[in-house]
N, C-alpha and C positions, 0 to 999 in steps of 0.2 A: 566551625565554620560547614556551611553544606557541603558534599560530596558531587565530583560529576565525573564521567570518564569521559577524555577529550582523546583528540588528535593535533600533536603539536607543530603539525607543518604535514604536506604533502606525501604519501608516499604508502608504506606498509603497514604492519600489523607494528613492527617496530618503531611506528611513530606514536601511539596509543600510551594513556596514562591514567590511572584517576589522581585528580587533584581538587586540593579547597577551591572554592570558588565564593565570592560575595554573594549575598542572594540580592535575586533581581529586582529591581523595581523598576512596577509597572508604568507604561507611560497613558497616555490617554487612548481609549477604547483598548486596553490590554486588561488581561488578567493574570494575576502571580499564582500559579496553581502549585499546590504541595501535590507531589509525584506519585500517585499509588500504582500506576503502570505503565510502560512504556514500548510498544511495539518495535520489532525491529525488523530492518526491510534489506535487500541488497543496495537499495539506493544509498545506504549508510555509508558502507565500505567503499560504493564508486566514488560517491563525494570525499571520502577521504584521500583517495588515488588521486585526485584531481577532476572528476566529471562536473562538468558545471549544468545542472538543470536550468531547461528552459524557462526563459522569464528571469533568473535569477540576475542580478546586476554587482559589479563592487569587488572588490578585494576581500576575501574571508580574514576574520582576525581572530588570530592565533591567542591561547588552546582554544580550538571549536569544540564544542560540545555535541556528541554522536545523536541523531533519534530527529524525527520528523513529526511523530506523534505520541499524544499520551491519554492517559486517565487521572484524573485526581479532584483532590476538594481547593476550592477557591480560599487563598491566604490572603488576598490583598486585592480589589481593585483601582483600575486606575479612572484617572477624570472623563468624566463623562461616560462614564458605564452605566447602562440601563439593562434591567433584566437578570442580573447574576447580584448576589451578594455573598458575604465572607460566609465560608460553609458549606454551601453550593456545591456538589457533586456534577464534574465535569467533562467531556471529552473535547480534543478537535488538535489541530495541528499546530506545532509552536515556534516562536519565532528564536528560542534562544536552546534548542536542542533537547531531549528526551530523558537521555539514559544520568539521570540528575533528582536530587531530593527537590529541587524547583524549577520550573519550568513559567516562561511567558507563551500566554493563546492569545491573540487577537480577537474579541469577540467577535468578529467577522467569521471565523472560522472555527466559533467554538460552538456547543449543543450542549442543554443539558442532558445528565446521564440519567435515563429510567433509574428506579431502584431496583428495579427484576433483573436488570443488566450486571454483570460483575467489571468491576475495573481492569479487569484481564482483556475480557470480549471488548471492552470499550475501546483498549486503546489501542486493539487493532485495526479499528474501522475507517480510521481517517486518512488513511495513504491506500492501503490495499484493496479494502472494500467502497470508498469511493472513488477511486480510480476506475474499478470495475463497474461501476452502478454509472459512474461518466460515460464511460465506453460504449456501454450495451446501450443507453437510452441513445446517444448519438447515432445510433446506427437505423433505432426507429423502424425495427423490423417488424411485419407484422405477425401475426399470433398462427404458431404452425411452418412459419423458415427456420431452417440451418444455419445455426451458426458454427463455423470453425475458430478454436481456440486455441494459439500455439503457448506453449509453455503453461499449459493447463495444471500442474501438479504444483505450481508456487504458489504463494500468497494471493496475487492479484488474479492470478488464471481459476482458480478454484472459486475466487468468490465470484468472477465475471460466469462460470460454469452455473451457478445455483442462482445466479441472480437472473440469469437468461431463463431457465427452468421456470423460475416464478414467473416470468412473462410470458411463458407458455410455448418458448422457443424449443427445437431441438437441437442438443448441442454434438459437437463430436469435439473431444477434447487430444490433443496432442503431445505426448508426453513419453519420458523413457518407460521401457519395460519395469524397472524397480517401482514406479507410480501406476501402473494400470488399474493395479485393483481401488486404489485411491481414487481414481480420475472416474472410472465406474461406478464408485458408490455413491459421489456428486450425482450422479443422473444423466453423464457422456458416454455417447460413445468412444470409446479410444481407437486412437491412432499412432503405432508407437514412432516415434521419433528415428533419424537415423537417415542413411541415406535411403532413397526411396519413398519415404512418406508421404510426398506429395503424389504421388503414382495413387498408395496405398489411400489416401482421403478422397482422391479423385471421385472414388463412387459412391461417396457420400452425397457429392452436388449440392457441395455449402451455399447459399444465398448471400454470407458475407464471412468477413476474416476478422477477430479480434486478434491479432499479431502482440506477443510478450515477450519477441525472442533477439527478433532483428537482423541484420545480415542477410544471409543466402538465404536461410529459412524465409524470411518474411519476401525475398523476391520470387521463391518456386511456390510461395501463397498465392501472391498475385495472380499465376498465371491459372489458379483456381475458379478465378472468377472474370465473369463476362460484363458484370460492372464494377467496374475498379474504386465508384463511389462507395461503396462498400465495404473495403478495404480501410481500416485502421489499425495503429501502432500505438504502443506504449514502452515499445521495447527498440525504436531507434529513431533517428534525429529525422526533424522535419524535411531536410531536404531528401532523403533516401524514401520515407513516402511519397510527396511529393511527384517525383520523377516515375511512378510505379502507377499515379493517376487518386494516392490515396490519400492522407491524412493523419494526422499526430488527432489522441484524444485529448479533445478541449475539457479542462478543468475545471469546474464549476465554480469548486473551492466557497461553499457557504453552508451555512448552517443548515438548510434544508435538506442538503442532500445525508450531512452526518444522521438528523432525524430519520430520514427514510431509510438509511442500512440499519440503524439502531431497531427500526419497526420490523426490517424481514428479519432481523436474528428474534426479536420477540416471537415474531409472529412464527418459527419454526422453518421459515423460507432459508437463513442465510446462517451457516454455523460457520465461526471462523477459526474452525478446527485448529484451536491450539495444540501444537505435539512439542513444545518444549518449553517451559518458565525456568527463569533461574535469579535468582535475588542479584539486589544492584552489583554487588561486589566478586560477581561473577559475568561483568558485562563481557568479558571479555571472550569465555565461551561461547555468549549466547549469537555474538557477532561472528564468531568460527565457522558455529554451525550452518548459520545463512549463507555466510563467505563461501563455504568450502561443498555448498550444494548438498548438505546432509539434510534440510529440514524439507519437511511436506507438510504446506498447511502453514502456520505462524507460528511465530519464537517473540515470546515477550519476557521484560525484565520486569520483575515485582521490585517495588521498594517499600520496605519494612518502616511500619509506624508505631 
């Protein structure tokens, strides 16, 4: 039977386990994908801990497979699927989790993987890169404007910096000192996080803020803007940012965005910066790397075939 890495209830790492699962069967408008690579994101362990993503509804069924993004090969297509066939290489967001040998992907948020793009790189795009792209486009800044990104050393932050730079924006990246060199390598002006970060950032005169941290950092970031409509967050709840006059990132969740971020990678404008790869049987190590904050850029689980 296919293997999957799951959590059996809400809680900490003690809830995690490898289990045998039935091979999923695709419903109408769905693809069954033989996974080649799965992206690892902070939201994975947050969901295990009980976090509910905006738009999620209903009770979770346990055991629940970790992961939200994969790249792989179509093994079966559900009823009514057009434009995809068995054997096609695809990437996208999952319905059933990605730390597994098989995953279900809705056709609406699946895209053909370009042959020149590796499965590992493609698996990093549906969550971090697509979220970054959606946010930068939502701000709709003119070329030459300055965008401040908090949490610039993480997966979404690194992608946001690069996408903004590709669109002709100046970027200020806020992160810990340990990630200074990395953030600067992306083309951003680095501002050290921690006490007093906002005063250090004020001199850069940002026109907009893309927040990926939330909490007090979001509150302090808002004070840097004269126009709070240019404050967006993917790191705080809707009610928190609305109180400050800003908004949550609105996710497009469609194939067009996936195709665009893949194009940016192939054009050399977006490097997924995969800094850790793990086989499926070391999924726990991959998740710990992200959960404990050690990852710079992206972490990927590769599934051997």
